[in-house]
N, C-alpha and C positions, 0 to 999 in steps of 0.2 A: 417543277413549277415554271410557268411561262416567264421568260426573262423580263417581259414588260410588267408583270405583276411583282416580280422579285424586288424591283426598286422601291416599292411601297413598304417594304419591310424596313427600309432605312428611315430615320426620324424625319428628315426635312421633307421628302415627298409626301410622307404620311401626314405631317402637320399642315402642309399646304392644302391637302384634301380636307382635313378637319376645318381649317380656316375658311375654305370655300363654303362648306356646309354651314359653318357658324354664321357666315355673312348672310346666306339665304334664310337661315332661321331667324335672324334678327330683322331682316328687311320684310319678311312675309307679314302682311297685314300690319305694318308698323304704325300706320295712322288710324287704325280701327278703334282703339280705345280713346274714350273722351279724356281730355286733359285733366290731370290731377291739378288741384288748385295751385300748387307750387309751380308746376309747368306753365299753367296759364298766366300766372303772375309774372314770372320772369320773361316769358315769351312776349307778353304785351309790353313790358318795359323795353325789351330789345327793339320792338317796332318803334317805340317812342324815341329811343336813342338814335335810331336811323333817321327818323323824321327831323329831329332838331339838331343833329350833329354834335351832341354833347354826351359825355360820359364821365362819371366819377365813381370811385369805389364806394359801395354800400354793403357793409358786412352781412346784412340780412339776406342778400341774394348771393352771397359768397363771392368767389373770385371773378375776374374779368374775362376768363377764357371763353365761356359760352356767349356772353354778350358780344364780344368782338368777332368770334368765329361764326356764330350763327347769324350775326348781322350780314356777313358776306354771303352765307348760304341763302338767307332770305332774299338778298339782293339778286342773286344769280338764279335761284330756282323757285322763288316765291315762298310765301309764308304759309305753312300748313302744319298739322300734327306730324306728318311724315318727315318733312324737312327739319322740323324742330328737333326730332329725335335722331336724325340721320348721322350726325357726327358721333354721338354716343354709340350708336349701333356699329359704326366702323371701328371705333376703339374696342368694342366688345368682340368683334370678329377677328381683330388682330391679336387679341390677348392670348389665344392658344399658341401663336408663334413665339411668344416669350419663352415657352418651354425649351425651345432650341438653344437659347442662350445659356441654359444650365447643363448642357451636354457634357461639359468637362467633369461634372460631379454626379451624373446619373447615367445608368445604362440606357441603351436604345429603347428597350421596351418601357422603361420608366419615363423617358422623355415623351413618348407617344401617349402613355396613360396620363401624364401631366397635362398635355395639350387637350386630351379628350375631356378631362374634368373641368378645365378652364372654359371649354366651349359649352358644356352641357349642364353644369350645375345650375339648379333653378334660380338662386339669387343672382348669379352672374348673367344668366340669360334674361331674366325679367328686367333687371335694371340696365341692361344694354338696350332695352326698348323703352327707355324712360329718359326724358330730358332732365338729367340731374348729374352732378359732378362726381358722385361717389365711385361709380364703376370706372370712370376715367382716371381718377386718382389712384385706385388700386392697380389698374393696368399700367400706368406710368411708373409706379413704384416697383412693380414686378419687373418691368423692362429695365429700369435703372439699375436695380440690384443685379440682374442678369448680365447686363453689359459690364458692370464693374467686376463681376466674377470672371468674365472673359478677359478683362484687362489684367487681372492678377494671374490667370492661368497662362496667358500668351505673352505677357510683358509688353503689350502694344498699347500705346497711349490713345490710339484712336477709339478704343472701346471705352476708355474713361470719358472722353469728350462725348461720345455717343450716349453714354448713360446720363451725362449731365443735362442733356436737353429734356428727356422725359421727367427727370427729377425736378428741373426748374418749372416745367409746365404744370406739374402737380401742384406747385405752390401758387399758380395762377388760377387753379380750379376751385379749390376749397381749403379752408383754413386748417382742417384736420390733417393736412399734409405734414404739419409740424409734429404730429404724433408718431409718424413713421420712424424718423431717426431715434426718437425716444424708445420705441418698441425694439428697434434694431439694437440699440445699446444694451438694453435689458436682456435681450436674447443672447447677445454676444457674451455678456457677463456670465450667463448660465452655461454656455458652451465652454468658456474658459474655466469655470468652476469644475465642470466635469473632467476636464483635462488635469486640473490640479488634484482632484480626488483620485483619479487613476494613478497619478504620479506618486501617491503615497505608497503604492505597491512596488515601485521601482527603486533602484539605488539612488537616483538623483533626488527624489523627494519633491514635494510641492514648491519649496523655496527655490531650488535650483531650476526647476521647470519654469516657474514664473519669471525668473531672471532671464533665462534663455529666450522665453517668448517675447519679452520686452526688447531685448537686444536684437533679436532677429527681425522683429517688426520695424524697429528704428532703422536697421540696415537696409531692409527691403524698401522702405519708403524714401530713402535718400535720393535715388534716381528719379523719383516721381515728384520732386519738389516743384519744378516748373509746370509740369502738366496739371498738378493739383491747384496751383495758383491760377493758371489759365482757365481751368474748369470753374473755379470759384468766380472768376471775373465773368465767364460766360453765363453762369447762373444769375449773377447780379444784373447783367444786361437784359436777359430775358424777362426777369421779374419787373424791372423798371419799365421796359417797353410795354408790358401789358398793363401795369398799374398806373402808368402816367395818365393824367386827366386829359380829356379831349374837350375843346380844341387846343388847350394850352400847349400840348406836346408838339403841335405843328410849328410853334414859334420857339421851340427849345434851343435851337442852334443859332438864333439871331444874336444872342449875347450870352456871356458867361452867367450873368445874374438870372436870365431866363432858364438856362440849363440847370443851374443849381436849384431854382425854385421847383422845376418839374421833378427833378430827382428827389428833392426833399419831400414833396407831396407824395410821390410814389413809394417812398420808403418810410420815413418817420410819420408822415401823415396817415399812411395806410396802417401802420402799427398802432397809432393812437386810436383810430376808429375801431380796429380789431379789438384792442384791449378794453375799450369802453363798452363794446357790445357783447363780446363773448367772454370777457375776463371777470365780470362781476358775479357775485355769489348767486344771484337770482337765476342764472342760466343752468345751475345744477342743483336747484332746490327740489330734490325728489328722493324717493327711497331707492338706494342703490340695490338693496335686496330685491325689491319689486322689479326694477328695470333689468336686473340680472336674470331673474326668473322668466320675464317676458322675452328677453333676448334668447335665452336658452331654448325656450319653446319654439321661437321662430326658426332657429337653427335646426332643432330636432325634427321639425315638421318639413323643412324644405331642403336640408343638406345632410340628412342622417347618413347617407352612404359615404359622402366625402369625409364627414367627421369620424365615422367608424373606421374607415380604412386609414385615416390619418393616425389614429391611435395604434392600429395594427402596424403601420409602417414605422412609427416612432419606436414602439416596443421592439420590433424586429431589429431595427437598426441599433438601438441602444444596448440591447441585451443578447441579440443573436448574431452580432457581427464582431469579428475580431478587431476590426478597425472602423469604428462608427464614423460616418461622414458628418462633418460639422453642419453642413447645409440642411440636412434632414432634421436634426435637432433644432437648429436655428429657426427654421420656418415653423416647426411645431410650437416652439415657445412663443414666437411672434404671433401666430394665430390665436393660441390659447390666452395670451396676455391681452389681446385685443378684446376678447369677450368681456373680461372684467373692466378693462380700461374704458370702453365705450359705455358700459353700464354706469360708470362713475361720472363721466364728464358730459355726456350728451344731454341736451335739453328735451329731445323728443326720441322716444324709443320706436324705431320703425325698421322695416325690412331692409331698407337700403344700407344699413350698417352691416348687414351680413356679408356684403361684398368685401369688406375689409378683413373679415375672418376667413371666409371660404377661399379666397385667392391664395393666401400663404399656406393654408392647410392642404390645398390641392397637391403640393409637392410631397409631403410625407404620405398623403393618401395614394399618390401614384406609386410610391415605393411599396405600399401594401398591396395594391392591385397587381403590380408586376410580380410580386412574390407569389400570390395565389395563381397567377397565370403560369409561372414557371413550374409550380407543383403539378398543375394539370398537364403541362407540356411533357414533363418528365414521366408522369403517369402514363400518358398515351404512348410515349416512346418505349417504355419498359413493360408495357402490358398491365400495369397496375390500374385495373378498371375502376376500383373504388376511389382512388386518389383523383383520377381523371374526372369521374362523374361529380364528385364533391366540389372540385375546383370549378368545373363548368357550371354547376348549379349556382354556386356562389356568384360567379361573374354574370351569369344570365339574369339572376334575380336582381343583382345590383344594377345592372344596365337598365332593366325594366323599371326599377324604382327611380333611378335618375331621370329616365325619359318620361315616365308617367307624371312625376311631380313637375318637371319642367313644362311638359305639355299642358297640364292642368293650370298651373299658375300663369303661364304666359299667353295661352291661346284659348283654353276652354272657359276660364273665369278670371280674366285679367283685372276686373274691377269689382269682383264679387266679395261680399263680406266674409265668405268662407275661405278666401285665399289668405294665407298667413302673411304673404308679402305685401298685401295691399294696406296702405296707410289710410287713416280715417278721412283725410281731406280728398280722397279719390271719390268723385261722384259715382254712385252705384247705378246699375240699370243701363238701359240703352238710350242715351240722349242724342246720339248722332243723327238718327232720322228726323227728329224734331229740329235739330240745328240746320239740317239741310233745307227744311221747309222755311225756316227763318231767313236763310240766305236767299231763297227764291222770292220771298215776299219783299225783300229789301231791294232787289235789283229793279231799277227803273222807277222806284216809288219816290214821290216827292214828299218832303216833310219828315216828321219823326217816324222812323221805321220800328223801333223797339221802345216801349214805354214801361219802365219799372214802376210798380205801385207798392207803397208801404214805406214806413219810416226807416226800415233797415237799409233800403236801397236809395234813400232820398239824397239828392243834391240840390240845394236851393237855387242853383243858377243854370242847370242844364236844359231847362225848357226853352231858354232864350239863346243859349250858345253851348257849343260842344266843349265840355271841360277837358283839360289836358293834364297829363301826369306831371308830377313835380320831380325834377331830377334829384333833389336832396332828400325829400321826405317820402317819396314813393308815389302813392296814389292820390286820388282826390276823394272828397267826401262821398261815401256810398260805393266807391270802387271796390274795396276789399270784400264787402258783403256780396258783391255780384260775381266774384270769381267762381269758376274760370271763364265765365261768359264774355267778359270784355275782350279776351284774346280772340275769340271767334268773331265778335262783332267788328273788331278792328280789321280782321281779314276781309270781312264782307263789305267794308266801307259803309256800315250801317250808321244812321243817325240815331243816337241813343239819348233818351231823356228819362226823367222820373217825376213822380208826383205823389203827394199824400192826400190829394183831393179827389173825391169820386167824380165831381163835375168835370174835372179835366180829362178823365177817361173818355167821356162822350165828346167833348169838344175837340180833342186831338184825333180821335178815330184812328189810332195807330193799328197797323196790320198785325202787330205782335205785342201782347201785354204779358208781363211776367210778374208774379207775386208769390209770396209764401202762402202755403195752404191755409193758414189761419186767416188770411185776408181775402181768400178767393171768393167768399160769399159776397163781399162788398163789390167785387168786380162783376160778378154775375148779375147783381141787382142793377148795375149801371149800363152794361153793354147789351146788345142784341146777341144773345148766346147762339142763336140759330146761324149766325154768320161766322162763328168761330169753332174750331176744333180744340178741345181741351185735353191737355196731357200733363201728367204729373211725373216728375223725376226727382231723385234725391240729389241735393246739393253736396252732401257728404255721403259717407257710407250708410248713414241712417239718421233719423231724428231731425231732418231738415228738408221736408218735401217742398219742392218748388213747382208751381203750376204755370204752364205755358198756355196762353190763349192765342192760337194762330188762326188768322183769317183764312177761311176756306178759299181754295183757288177759284 
């Protein structure tokens, strides 16, 4: 083999190539899909935060990471669908590199397979191209655990500190970061239980084994007392820095009272808002069985290869290895528990939850992939044609399955109802060309550029003045019904208004009129339709057709 190619058999160079391709896959046509209503809602709020210089935690849009970071991105590169998703895409591209952090516990081929699955699994790719926190939370937690495993393997505190940063950032992204330590503790308990069960077959027995485990853990943690305290302090500083309200944080160091007030708001105040929004019973009033079945269907349709190999890797490790590796079982339990856990606690069952399952299951799946690869490799070396062909067929079919599903969900049908990863609030169809025309009509036009018609979109004051978003309560009257369109109109600098009166349509003579399909006949009766091009798009996946009347050029 060419020495220049031999280096790519080592994990790090191979993973760097995987990450480079992952970045390209995530940036390709990143802004092509029209914004999901959640994307449009949060992105428009970010533009408002930038304009008024104020921010405070609102649980309904989750953590402060995207508002703060995308505010900088918009300021530097401008606001667009591409830039709104750019930070998430970068996190998604870096995710395969997390596999290298697990190299003390995995063979080289397993590390590479792990990185490939993190790069190419359909849920992880799709939601790397979506302005939402879930993918970033999963990536941060995979990185944090990997760094901490390196700290344990090397005895170097710098890995502990390095893992604390992504762990803290995950808590600034979305509240479900709280579930990760819970899942980890449960998975760890199952791993310990397996050790105690095996100990029944030894002379020591489970009691002595449990005692030795506690004693050794306490002894091993003793030198880490200061680094653990320093890490906890670092976590606290990061969380407070992100959750501190703006502009109050700028005066935090003017006095002790001001500092305590900011810290209190960022901690106790945040917890109070979180508990009042996500802690009440109404957020989980659904059928767990129904949500579990829907979640299982999403995973089966979009991540069947990863799930299948995860089972193979887990069984091979647990029953086919003389010394089962704890991390393989740990990640399998973590991913499996997340399926049931999210079915119980989530208020909306959607494809983005799959990221929290597929990411941990990719590790035992990599063990399964590498096992099949070794069977084929040994078969080729020994002349066992049957073993080689079977292994090659399994790997080729699996690769085609992963690539085909990823390509279909992320590129061929990223907003189509047939895509299992698409959530209902994603507008279907091709709205972007119409939005481009709206932008063109808005440029240089005096007066109202876009006029919404109908009670659903109505705001009683926006004919005379442009309404503004409310920092505490969110939108203004009519704003939520218009999503995701306000995000685009804010980018265009368009003057937007609304009315429920047909006479106003003729008086204002706006170049763009938008209404629901059931009200479209009233618009047609009022305006000169020969001057307008009429196009209909779905505001959701279905059942909410929105009609655009765009003045001809």
